[in-house]
DRENZANU-409108 format. One line per 4 residues: their letters; for each residue x, y, z of N, C-alpha, C. Coordinates in nm, 2 decimals. Layout:
N
a	X,Y,Z,X,Y,Z,X,Y,Z; ...
% end
This chain:
226
msdg	14.25,8.24,5.77,14.12,8.25,5.71,14.12,8.20,5.57; 14.03,8.11,5.53,14.03,8.06,5.40,13.97,8.16,5.30; 14.01,8.14,5.17,13.96,8.23,5.07,13.81,8.23,5.05; 13.74,8.12,5.09,13.60,8.10,5.07,13.52,8.17,5.18
lhsp	13.59,8.22,5.29,13.52,8.27,5.40,13.50,8.42,5.39; 13.38,8.47,5.40,13.35,8.61,5.38,13.29,8.67,5.50; 13.32,8.80,5.53,13.26,8.87,5.64,13.12,8.90,5.61; 13.03,8.88,5.71,12.89,8.90,5.69,12.86,9.05,5.66
vppv	12.76,9.07,5.58,12.72,9.21,5.55,12.65,9.27,5.67; 12.69,9.39,5.72,12.62,9.45,5.83,12.48,9.49,5.80; 12.39,9.51,5.90,12.25,9.55,5.86,12.25,9.70,5.83; 12.14,9.73,5.76,12.12,9.87,5.72,12.07,9.95,5.85
svcf	12.12,10.07,5.87,12.08,10.15,5.98,11.99,10.26,5.92; 11.88,10.29,5.99,11.79,10.40,5.95,11.78,10.50,6.06; 11.80,10.62,6.03,11.79,10.73,6.13,11.69,10.83,6.09; 11.59,10.85,6.17,11.48,10.94,6.14,11.50,11.07,6.22
ltep	11.54,11.18,6.15,11.57,11.31,6.22,11.43,11.39,6.22; 11.38,11.40,6.34,11.25,11.46,6.36,11.23,11.51,6.50; 11.12,11.57,6.53,11.09,11.60,6.67,11.01,11.47,6.73; 11.06,11.41,6.83,10.99,11.29,6.88,10.85,11.32,6.92
slqa	10.76,11.24,6.87,10.62,11.25,6.89,10.55,11.12,6.88; 10.42,11.12,6.92,10.34,10.99,6.90,10.32,10.97,6.75; 10.31,11.07,6.67,10.29,11.06,6.53,10.41,11.00,6.46; 10.53,11.05,6.50,10.66,11.00,6.45,10.68,10.85,6.48
qafi	10.64,10.82,6.61,10.66,10.68,6.66,10.57,10.59,6.58; 10.44,10.63,6.56,10.35,10.55,6.48,10.40,10.52,6.34; 10.46,10.63,6.28,10.51,10.62,6.14,10.62,10.51,6.13; 10.71,10.52,6.22,10.83,10.42,6.22,10.79,10.28,6.26
tvlq	10.68,10.27,6.34,10.64,10.14,6.38,10.58,10.06,6.26; 10.50,10.13,6.18,10.45,10.07,6.06,10.57,10.04,5.96; 10.66,10.14,5.95,10.77,10.12,5.85,10.86,10.01,5.89; 10.88,9.99,6.02,10.97,9.88,6.07,10.91,9.75,6.03
ketl	10.78,9.74,6.04,10.71,9.61,6.01,10.72,9.58,5.86; 10.73,9.68,5.78,10.73,9.66,5.63,10.88,9.63,5.58; 10.97,9.70,5.65,11.11,9.69,5.60,11.19,9.58,5.68; 11.14,9.55,5.80,11.20,9.45,5.88,11.34,9.49,5.93
ipiq	11.35,9.62,5.95,11.48,9.68,6.00,11.45,9.78,6.11; 11.53,9.79,6.21,11.51,9.88,6.32,11.53,10.03,6.27; 11.45,10.12,6.32,11.46,10.26,6.29,11.47,10.34,6.42; 11.57,10.42,6.42,11.60,10.51,6.54,11.55,10.65,6.51
ihni	11.48,10.70,6.61,11.44,10.84,6.61,11.55,10.92,6.68; 11.60,11.02,6.61,11.69,11.11,6.67,11.63,11.25,6.67; 11.64,11.32,6.79,11.58,11.45,6.80,11.65,11.55,6.71; 11.58,11.61,6.62,11.64,11.70,6.52,11.71,11.82,6.58
hnpl	11.68,11.85,6.70,11.74,11.97,6.77,11.87,11.93,6.84; 11.91,11.81,6.84,12.03,11.76,6.90,12.13,11.72,6.80; 12.26,11.75,6.81,12.36,11.70,6.72,12.38,11.55,6.73; 12.43,11.49,6.63,12.46,11.35,6.64,12.58,11.32,6.73
peml	12.57,11.22,6.81,12.68,11.19,6.91,12.81,11.13,6.84; 12.79,11.08,6.72,12.90,11.02,6.65,12.87,11.02,6.50; 12.97,10.98,6.42,12.95,10.96,6.27,12.85,10.85,6.25; 12.77,10.86,6.14,12.68,10.76,6.11,12.75,10.64,6.04
pagt	12.71,10.52,6.07,12.78,10.40,6.00,12.75,10.40,5.85; 12.83,10.33,5.78,12.82,10.32,5.64,12.69,10.26,5.60; 12.63,10.32,5.49,12.50,10.27,5.44,12.38,10.31,5.52; 12.40,10.41,5.61,12.28,10.46,5.68,12.18,10.53,5.59
lvlf	12.06,10.51,5.62,11.95,10.58,5.55,11.89,10.68,5.64; 11.91,10.81,5.61,11.86,10.92,5.69,11.73,10.97,5.64; 11.63,10.97,5.72,11.50,11.03,5.69,11.49,11.16,5.76; 11.48,11.27,5.68,11.48,11.41,5.74,11.34,11.47,5.73
dtvs	11.28,11.50,5.85,11.15,11.55,5.85,11.16,11.71,5.84; 11.12,11.76,5.72,11.13,11.90,5.69,11.04,11.98,5.77; 10.93,11.92,5.81,10.83,12.00,5.89,10.88,12.04,6.03; 10.98,11.96,6.08,11.03,11.99,6.21,11.15,12.09,6.21
ankr	11.19,12.13,6.09,11.31,12.22,6.08,11.28,12.35,6.01; 11.34,12.46,6.06,11.34,12.59,6.00,11.46,12.59,5.91; 11.48,12.71,5.84,11.60,12.72,5.75,11.73,12.71,5.82; 11.74,12.76,5.94,11.87,12.75,6.01,11.90,12.61,6.05
lstf	11.80,12.54,6.10,11.82,12.40,6.14,11.85,12.31,6.02; 11.78,12.34,5.91,11.81,12.26,5.78,11.95,12.28,5.74; 12.00,12.41,5.75,12.14,12.43,5.71,12.24,12.36,5.80; 12.21,12.36,5.93,12.29,12.28,6.02,12.30,12.14,5.98
wqnt	12.19,12.07,5.95,12.19,11.93,5.91,12.25,11.91,5.78; 12.23,12.00,5.68,12.30,11.98,5.55,12.45,11.98,5.57; 12.51,12.06,5.66,12.65,12.07,5.68,12.69,11.94,5.76; 12.61,11.90,5.86,12.64,11.78,5.93,12.65,11.65,5.85
lrkq	12.55,11.64,5.76,12.54,11.52,5.67,12.65,11.53,5.57; 12.69,11.65,5.53,12.80,11.66,5.43,12.93,11.62,5.48; 12.95,11.63,5.61,13.07,11.59,5.68,13.09,11.45,5.72; 12.98,11.37,5.69,12.99,11.23,5.72,13.10,11.16,5.65
ihpi	13.17,11.07,5.72,13.29,11.00,5.66,13.24,10.89,5.56; 13.14,10.82,5.61,13.09,10.70,5.53,12.98,10.74,5.44; 12.96,10.66,5.33,12.85,10.69,5.24,12.71,10.67,5.30; 12.62,10.76,5.28,12.49,10.75,5.34,12.39,10.78,5.23
kvll	12.26,10.76,5.26,12.15,10.81,5.17,12.06,10.90,5.25; 12.01,11.00,5.19,11.92,11.10,5.26,11.79,11.11,5.18; 11.68,11.10,5.26,11.54,11.11,5.21,11.48,11.23,5.28; 11.42,11.32,5.21,11.35,11.44,5.26,11.20,11.41,5.27
mnid	11.15,11.42,5.39,11.01,11.39,5.42,10.93,11.51,5.44; 10.80,11.50,5.40,10.70,11.61,5.43,10.73,11.74,5.37; 10.78,11.74,5.24,10.81,11.87,5.18,10.68,11.93,5.13; 10.66,12.06,5.15,10.54,12.14,5.10,10.53,12.11,4.95
drer	10.40,12.08,4.91,10.38,12.06,4.77,10.40,12.18,4.68; 10.40,12.30,4.74,10.44,12.41,4.66,10.58,12.42,4.62; 10.66,12.33,4.68,10.81,12.33,4.65,10.84,12.23,4.53; 10.74,12.17,4.48,10.76,12.08,4.37,10.83,12.15,4.25
gktl	10.93,12.08,4.20,11.00,12.13,4.08,11.13,12.21,4.12; 11.14,12.25,4.25,11.26,12.32,4.29,11.37,12.23,4.31; 11.49,12.28,4.28,11.61,12.20,4.31,11.65,12.20,4.45; 11.70,12.09,4.50,11.74,12.07,4.64,11.89,12.03,4.64
sewp	11.97,12.09,4.56,12.11,12.05,4.55,12.19,12.08,4.67; 12.14,12.16,4.77,12.21,12.19,4.89,12.21,12.07,4.98; 12.13,11.97,4.96,12.13,11.85,5.04,12.23,11.74,4.99; 12.32,11.70,5.07,12.42,11.60,5.03,12.36,11.46,5.03
slsd	12.41,11.38,4.94,12.37,11.23,4.93,12.21,11.22,4.92; 12.15,11.31,4.86,12.00,11.31,4.85,11.96,11.20,4.75; 11.87,11.11,4.80,11.83,10.99,4.72,11.69,11.00,4.68; 11.60,11.06,4.76,11.46,11.07,4.72,11.39,11.18,4.81
ifyr	11.28,11.23,4.76,11.20,11.33,4.83,11.05,11.29,4.83; 10.99,11.33,4.94,10.85,11.30,4.96,10.77,11.42,5.00; 10.66,11.44,4.93,10.58,11.56,4.96,10.46,11.52,5.06; 10.40,11.62,5.11,10.30,11.60,5.21,10.18,11.53,5.16
sdsq	10.15,11.55,5.03,10.04,11.48,4.96,10.06,11.34,4.92; 10.19,11.29,4.93,10.22,11.16,4.89,10.15,11.06,4.99; 10.10,10.95,4.93,10.03,10.85,5.01,10.13,10.77,5.09; 10.09,10.72,5.21,10.17,10.64,5.29,10.22,10.52,5.22
lhvh	10.14,10.46,5.13,10.18,10.34,5.06,10.29,10.38,4.96; 10.28,10.49,4.90,10.39,10.54,4.81,10.52,10.56,4.88; 10.51,10.62,5.00,10.63,10.65,5.08,10.70,10.53,5.12; 10.62,10.43,5.18,10.68,10.31,5.23,10.74,10.23,5.12
arik	10.68,10.22,5.00,10.74,10.15,4.89,10.87,10.20,4.84; 10.88,10.34,4.84,11.00,10.40,4.79,11.11,10.39,4.90; 11.08,10.39,5.02,11.18,10.37,5.13,11.23,10.23,5.12; 11.15,10.14,5.10,11.19,10.00,5.09,11.29,9.98,4.98
etvn	11.27,10.05,4.87,11.36,10.04,4.75,11.49,10.10,4.79; 11.49,10.21,4.87,11.62,10.27,4.91,11.69,10.18,5.01; 11.62,10.12,5.10,11.68,10.02,5.19,11.76,9.92,5.11; 11.70,9.87,5.01,11.76,9.76,4.93,11.89,9.82,4.86
tcrh	11.88,9.95,4.82,12.00,10.01,4.76,12.11,10.02,4.87; 12.08,10.05,4.99,12.17,10.06,5.10,12.24,9.92,5.13; 12.16,9.82,5.12,12.21,9.68,5.14,12.32,9.65,5.03; 12.29,9.70,4.91,12.39,9.68,4.80,12.52,9.76,4.83
ilhd	12.50,9.88,4.88,12.62,9.96,4.92,12.70,9.88,5.03; 12.64,9.83,5.13,12.71,9.76,5.23,12.77,9.64,5.18; 12.71,9.57,5.09,12.77,9.45,5.03,12.90,9.48,4.95; 12.89,9.59,4.88,13.01,9.64,4.80,13.12,9.68,4.90
ltth	13.09,9.75,5.01,13.19,9.79,5.10,13.25,9.67,5.17; 13.17,9.58,5.21,13.22,9.46,5.28,13.32,9.38,5.19; 13.28,9.37,5.06,13.37,9.30,4.97,13.50,9.38,4.95; 13.49,9.51,4.96,13.61,9.59,4.94,13.70,9.59,5.07
lfps	13.63,9.59,5.18,13.71,9.60,5.31,13.77,9.47,5.35; 13.72,9.36,5.29,13.78,9.23,5.32,13.82,9.16,5.19; 13.93,9.22,5.12,13.97,9.17,4.99,14.05,9.05,5.01; 14.09,8.99,4.90,14.18,8.88,4.90,14.32,8.92,4.95
pqrd	14.40,8.82,5.01,14.53,8.86,5.06,14.62,8.92,4.95; 14.61,8.87,4.82,14.69,8.92,4.72,14.66,9.07,4.69; 14.53,9.10,4.69,14.49,9.24,4.66,14.53,9.33,4.78; 14.52,9.28,4.90,14.56,9.37,5.02,14.71,9.40,5.02
aasa	14.79,9.30,4.97,14.93,9.32,4.97,14.97,9.42,4.87; 14.89,9.44,4.76,14.92,9.54,4.66,14.87,9.68,4.69; 14.79,9.70,4.79,14.73,9.83,4.82,14.82,9.94,4.84; 14.93,9.91,4.91,15.03,10.02,4.94,15.09,10.07,4.81
eege	15.13,9.97,4.72,15.19,10.01,4.60,15.09,10.09,4.51; 14.96,10.05,4.51,14.87,10.13,4.43,14.86,10.27,4.48; 14.86,10.29,4.61,14.85,10.43,4.67,14.97,10.51,4.63; 15.09,10.45,4.62,15.21,10.52,4.59,15.21,10.57,4.44
qltv	15.13,10.50,4.36,15.12,10.54,4.22,15.04,10.66,4.19; 14.96,10.70,4.29,14.87,10.81,4.26,14.95,10.94,4.26; 14.91,11.03,4.16,14.98,11.16,4.15,14.92,11.25,4.26; 14.99,11.37,4.28,14.94,11.47,4.38,14.80,11.51,4.34
rekq	14.77,11.54,4.22,14.64,11.58,4.17,14.54,11.47,4.20; 14.57,11.35,4.17,14.48,11.24,4.20,14.44,11.22,4.35; 14.54,11.25,4.43,14.52,11.24,4.58,14.43,11.36,4.62; 14.45,11.48,4.56,14.37,11.59,4.59,14.22,11.56,4.55
ilrk	14.20,11.50,4.44,14.06,11.47,4.39,14.00,11.36,4.48; 14.08,11.26,4.52,14.03,11.16,4.61,13.99,11.21,4.74; 14.06,11.31,4.79,14.02,11.37,4.92,13.89,11.44,4.90; 13.87,11.51,4.79,13.74,11.58,4.76,13.63,11.48,4.75
lceg	13.65,11.36,4.69,13.55,11.26,4.68,13.51,11.21,4.82; 13.61,11.20,4.91,13.58,11.16,5.05,13.49,11.27,5.12; 13.50,11.39,5.08,13.42,11.50,5.14,13.28,11.50,5.08; 13.25,11.42,4.98,13.12,11.41,4.91,13.11,11.51,4.80
atns	13.22,11.57,4.75,13.21,11.67,4.64,13.17,11.61,4.51; 13.10,11.68,4.43,13.06,11.64,4.30,13.17,11.68,4.20; 13.16,11.63,4.08,13.26,11.67,3.98,13.27,11.82,3.96; 13.16,11.88,3.96,13.15,12.03,3.95,13.22,12.10,4.06
diac	13.19,12.05,4.19,13.26,12.10,4.30,13.41,12.09,4.30; 13.46,11.98,4.25,13.60,11.95,4.24,13.66,12.04,4.14; 13.59,12.06,4.02,13.65,12.14,3.92,13.66,12.29,3.96; 13.56,12.34,4.04,13.57,12.47,4.08,13.68,12.49,4.19
slfi	13.69,12.40,4.28,13.79,12.42,4.39,13.93,12.40,4.34; 13.95,12.32,4.24,14.09,12.30,4.19,14.12,12.38,4.06; 14.02,12.45,4.01,14.04,12.54,3.89,14.07,12.46,3.77; 14.00,12.35,3.75,14.02,12.27,3.63,13.88,12.24,3.57
seht	13.88,12.18,3.45,13.75,12.15,3.39,13.69,12.02,3.44; 13.56,12.01,3.43,13.49,11.88,3.47,13.54,11.76,3.39; 13.58,11.79,3.26,13.63,11.68,3.18,13.77,11.63,3.24; 13.85,11.72,3.28,13.98,11.69,3.35,13.95,11.61,3.47
vrth	13.85,11.65,3.55,13.82,11.58,3.67,13.78,11.44,3.64; 13.69,11.42,3.54,13.65,11.28,3.51,13.77,11.20,3.46; 13.86,11.26,3.39,13.98,11.18,3.35,14.06,11.14,3.47; 14.08,11.23,3.56,14.16,11.20,3.68,14.09,11.09,3.76
iynl	13.96,11.10,3.78,13.88,11.00,3.85,13.89,10.86,3.79; 13.88,10.86,3.65,13.90,10.73,3.58,14.04,10.67,3.61; 14.14,10.75,3.60,14.28,10.70,3.62,14.30,10.65,3.76; 14.25,10.73,3.86,14.27,10.69,4.00,14.19,10.56,4.03
fkki	14.07,10.55,3.98,13.99,10.43,4.00,14.07,10.31,3.95; 14.13,10.33,3.83,14.20,10.22,3.77,14.32,10.18,3.85; 14.39,10.28,3.90,14.51,10.25,3.98,14.48,10.18,4.11; 14.38,10.22,4.18,14.35,10.16,4.31,14.25,10.04,4.30
kvkn	14.21,10.01,4.18,14.13,9.90,4.15,13.99,9.90,4.22; 13.92,10.01,4.20,13.78,10.02,4.26,13.69,10.05,4.14; 13.56,10.03,4.16,13.46,10.05,4.06,13.37,10.17,4.07; 13.37,10.23,4.19,13.28,10.34,4.22,13.34,10.43,4.33
rtqa	13.27,10.54,4.35,13.31,10.64,4.45,13.31,10.58,4.59; 13.20,10.50,4.62,13.19,10.44,4.75,13.31,10.36,4.79; 13.35,10.28,4.70,13.47,10.19,4.72,13.60,10.28,4.73; 13.60,10.39,4.65,13.72,10.48,4.65,13.73,10.54,4.79
vfwa	13.62,10.59,4.84,13.62,10.66,4.97,13.67,10.56,5.08; 13.63,10.44,5.08,13.67,10.34,5.18,13.82,10.30,5.16; 13.86,10.30,5.03,14.00,10.27,5.01,14.09,10.38,5.06; 14.04,10.50,5.04,14.12,10.62,5.09,14.13,10.62,5.24
adkl	14.01,10.59,5.31,14.01,10.60,5.46,14.10,10.49,5.51; 14.12,10.38,5.44,14.20,10.27,5.49,14.35,10.28,5.45; 14.37,10.34,5.33,14.51,10.34,5.28,14.58,10.47,5.26; 14.50,10.57,5.22,14.56,10.70,5.18,14.64,10.76,5.30
edne	14.57,10.76,5.42,14.64,10.82,5.53,14.76,10.75,5.57; 14.76,10.61,5.56,14.88,10.54,5.59,15.00,10.57,5.50; 14.96,10.58,5.37,15.07,10.62,5.27,15.13,10.75,5.30; 15.04,10.85,5.33,15.09,10.99,5.36,15.17,10.99,5.48
sqet	15.14,10.91,5.58,15.22,10.91,5.71,15.36,10.85,5.68; 15.36,10.75,5.59,15.49,10.69,5.56,15.58,10.79,5.48; 15.51,10.87,5.39,15.58,10.98,5.32,15.64,11.08,5.41; 15.56,11.12,5.52,15.60,11.22,5.61,15.72,11.18,5.69
ys	15.73,11.06,5.74,15.83,11.02,5.83,15.94,10.94,5.76; 15.94,10.93,5.63,16.04,10.85,5.56,16.17,10.94,5.54
% end
């Protein structure tokens, strides 16, 4: 393969978690025409059959979920291996101003009083963000031969603490989460993240997660059986 040949960027996936209905189908029909991407309705009462692909945009219909169901999906989305974006739909206007930190990868929220025009415009913006994520991932997953040859050496240079933090990043943990779980300060977490990013030559958490999925496990297997 020549250096000038690049893998095509995969399309953005959109998953609408809701109760299937004529109203939900009408909503995504209009949205598909505006975003020019296919949108899949997934019954909110059924678990996902598999992990979501990288760059998936998840639309979560809060009207269709009680507290128990919302907690189930918070945990499900938190366990996703690949980076995703979550949008909360149809939130009660009385909830304005309240924190929603329990939702992982939360990108935007929409209230019941928001106009359809406003919702569609914001979703289109998020779709473009997902395209950028996929572009970055594709660039990282298909690196130059020189960079790929150096990946194993980069992994070996990580300290035990840096590997611990990298695993936490793969779980979607925030700096605060990591600091609490490892009993260190957030400043120390930021220092470790800076150092490990520099060692494995990535620019952001998304690239770090995919580097870890591709390289960290291989390195640890070699350490186990060496």
